[in-house]
N, C-alpha and C positions, 0 to 999 in steps of 0.2 A: 471259285467264281471271281472274275476280275472286278476291281474297284471301279464303280461307275462314277464318272465326273461330268459335271454340268458347267457350262460357261455362260455367263450373263454379262451384258454391258451395264455400265453404271446407269445409263439412261433407263434401261429396263428395270433395274432394281429400284431406282428412284420412283418410277411410275407405279410399280407393283406395290410398293410399301408406303407410298405417300410421303416420301422424304425429299427435302430440298437439295438439289445437286449443285455443288460448287466445283467447277472444273470441267474437264473433258469427259463428256458422257459416252464417248466411244471406247473408252478403256474397258478391256475384258477382264472379268473376275472369275476365277475357277476354284476358289477355296477361301478359307479363313485362317487367321493367325493372331498372335498377340501383337501389341504395339512393338515389342522388342524383336520378335522373330519373323513377322509377316514379310513376304516378298512382294515384288511388283505386280503379281497377278492375284494377290490375296487382299481381302478386306479385314479390317479390325475395328475396334471401338475404343472410345475413351469415356468412361463413366465415373470411375473413382478418382477424385482429385489427387490421390497419392501417386498415380501413374502419369500425371501431367508432364512431369519432367522428361518422360520418354517420347512425348509427342514430337518434339523438334528433331529427333533423330530417327524417326520411323522410316522404314523403306517400303511400307505397305502401298498397294495400289490405291487404296482409299481408306478413309477413317470415318466411322459413324460417331458423331459428337454433337454437343450442344452448340447453339449459335454463338455464344460468347467465346468458344474455343476455336472457332473456324479461322480467325485471323492468324493464329499461331501455328496452323497446320501446314507442313511443307508439301503436302500432296492433295489429291482430290478429296472432297468431303461429301458426306451425306448427313445433312443436319436434321436432328431429331429432338423432340421434346424430352424423351427418355431414351438415351442411346442403348441401354442394356435391353430394354424391351424390344427396340427396333432390331438389335442384333439377334435376339432370340428368334424372332420371326424370320429374319433373313437367312440365318445359318442353317435352317431346315433344308434349304435348297442344296446345300453342299454336304449333307449327311450321306456317306457312302453305304450305310447299312441298309439292307433290304430284307424284309420279312419273307417267309416262305410263300411260294405261289399258292393260290387257292387250290384245294384238293386235299385228299386224305392219304397219308402215308400208309403203305400196306401193313406196317407193324402196329398201327394204332388199334386199340380195342374199344369199340363203341357199342354201347348197349342198344338193342333194337328199338327201345322206346325213346331214345334220345332224338331230338329234333335239331337239325342244322339249317341255318339260313343260307342266303346266297353268298358266293365268293368267300367261303370260310376256308381257312388253311389249318390243317391238323397235322402236326409234325410227328416224327418218329417216336414210338413207344408212349404215346399219349393214351390215357384211359379216361373214358367218359362214362359215368354211371347212369343208372336208370333215370329216365324222365328229365335228363338235362336238356336245357334249351339254349342254343348258341345263336346269337343274332347275326345279321348280315355283316360281312366284312371282318369278322373276328379272326384272330390268329392265336392258336394255342401251340406253344413251342414244345420242343422235345422233352420227353420225360414228365410232362405235367399230368396231374391226376385230379379229376373232378369227381367228387362223390355224388351220390344221387341227388336229383332235384336242384342242381345248380342252374342259375339263370344269368346269362350274359346278354346285355343289350348290344347294340350295333358297334362295330369297330373297336372292340376291346383287344388288347394285346397282352397275352401271358407269355413272357419271353422264353423261359425254359425252366423246367423242374419246379413249377409252381404247384402248390397243393391247395385245393378248395374243399373245405369240409361240407357236410350235408347241408343242402338248402341255401348256400351262399348266393347272394344276389349282387350283381355288378351293374352299374348304370352304363351310359354311353361313353366310349373313348377312354375307358379305364386302362391304365398300364400297370402291370405287376412284374417286377424284375425277378431274376433267378433266385430260387431258394425260399421265396416268401411262402408263408403258410397262413392262409386266411380261413378261420373257422375251426381250428382245433379246439378241444375242450378248454374252457377256462379253469382256473385253479380253484375248484370248489370242493372242499373237504370239510367234514364235520367230525369233531373228536367225540368218540363215544365212550369216554371213561378210560379205556386202556388201548384204544386203537382208533385209526382214522377210517371214516366211511366216505365214499365218493358221493358228492352231490350231483345228480344228473344235470347236464348242461343242455337245456331243452330249447334255447333260442338259437339264433344263427347270426350272420353278419350281413349287413346291408351297406354297400358303398354307392354313393351318388355318382353323377356324371363327372368325367374329367379328373377323377382321383388318380394319384400315382403312388405306388407302394414300392419302397426300395428293397434291395436284395437282402434276403435272410431276415426280413421283418416278420413278426408274428402278430396277428390280430385274432384274439380269442372270441369264440362264439358266446352269446349271452347265456346266463344261467336260466333266467326267466325273461322273456323278451329278447330283443336283438342288440348286439353291438352295432352302432351306427356311425358312419362317416358321411357327412353331407357333401354337397357338390364341391369339387375342386379342392379337396384336402390333399396335401402333398406330404408324404412321410418318407424320410430318408432311410438308409440302410440300418439294419441291426437294432431296430426299435421294438418295443413290446407294448402292445395295447391290450389291456386285460378285459375280462368279460363285462359287458353292459356299459362300457365307456361310450359317451356320445361326443363327437367332435364336430363343431360347427363349420360351415362353409368357408372356404378360402383360408383355412388355417394351415400353416407350414410347420413341420416338426423335424429338427435335425437329428443326426445319427446318435445311436446308443441311448436314446431317451426311453424311459419307462413310465407308463401311466397305469396306476393301479385301478382296481375294479370300481365301476359305478360312478366314476368322476365325469362331470360334464364340462367340456371346454367350449368356449364361445366361438363366435365367428371372427375371422380376420386376426387370429392370434398367431404369435410367433414364439416357438419354443426352441432354444438353442440346443447344442449337442450335450448329451449326458445329463439332461434334466431328469429329476425324479419327482413324480407327483404321487402323493399317497391317495388312497381311495376315498370315495364318497365326498369329494370336494366339488365346489362350483367355481369356475373361472369365467369371468365376464368377457364380453366382446373386446377385441383389439388389445388384449393384454400381451405384453412381451416379457418373456422370462429368459434371462441370460444363461448361457451355457454353464453347466455344472451345478446349477441351483437345485436345492431341495425344497419342494413346496409341501408344507405340512398343514396349511389351513387355506380356506377358500379365499379367493381374490375377487372381491365384489365390485371394485371400482373399474369401470370401462376405461381402456386406454392406459392403464397403469403399467409401469415398468418395474419388474422385480429382479433382485439379484441376491444370491446367497452363497458367495464364494469366498473362501480364505485364499488370497493370492499366494503363490509360491514365494519362498524367501530362502536366504542362505540357511543351511541346515543347523549351524550353530545358534542362529537367532531363533529358529523354529524350536529347537530343543529347549532353550531357555523359556520361551513362551509356553511350551507344553508343560514344563515343570510348574510354572505359575498357574496354568489352567487347572492342574490337579488340586491346587489349593484354593480355587475360586470359591467353593462353597464355604470353606472356613473363613475366607476374607469377607464374604458377604455377611456372614453371621456377626463378625466383629464390627463391621460398619453399621449393621442394624442395632447392635448393642450400644454403640456410640451415639447413634441418633436418638435412641430412647433415653439414654442418660442425659444428653444435651437438652432434649425436650423437657425433662423433669426439672433440670436446673433453671431453664427459662421460666417455666411455670412457677417455680418457687420464688424467683425474683419478682414476679408479678404480684 
């Protein structure tokens, strides 16, 4: 399939996205690029001050930037309050990727009881189980498997090789990237003296509107009740969300993060990459947790920023510190003994 290209004048882009144009509005734009690499027919953006030094040398046809940066721009500008948000909205116009056309591939296996809405695209080797309901405009990509009683609201996109377990429910405009598994059994086992017994995972998974789930991420079904992601939750690749976790609206979670069972995360939270959160915790709204942190107790202060990382250091220094760390308990006992002795001496003098 040939790559589809669209061309827009700067005047059209300015009007469509409500941006202030500085310069010739007749210039045609057919793609996007970085400040460093963009050519005369491409548009770029400046958001992070760290890249400001590249602005004076850019060859881009136009730059999306803040008003205070416009005077230093050597080319046309589209002025925005938030350049990154403006770029995100505009760049959609130049995305060459197209989903499958509406229709059902002949290799798909669809249960007779499944119900499909209008303009649904079902790709090769898709399996839809009994009583699945697929909303209008949904796309289910190659190799995807939906167990019985899954429900997708309108305009969802399961890109490829996505697995939905029994009874998983997706809101509107949900995007799930390749290899993700939503609704597999949670890790529920009970030790019966000399062996493990499986605890039935009787809930499912409910995703709200506008959620996006990264490649090879796993979200487990609830043991009792559902695992829930509220509206507009964004989860990166290779994350693990355990059974009965509840994630509030507009929370974003970066790659390789793991969240243990029954933890509740508030709204508008940010979790960096490789964060570990133990189970049964409460995390308040608007909390930020820096990458690599290990969260072992609840965070109840809204808007708090947490960090639990030992920065890397030269190996010789690390080895010395580690040797001292092994003696930390011994050192603490000695300090405590000295404090007690000093306290007795002070009391005796009184």
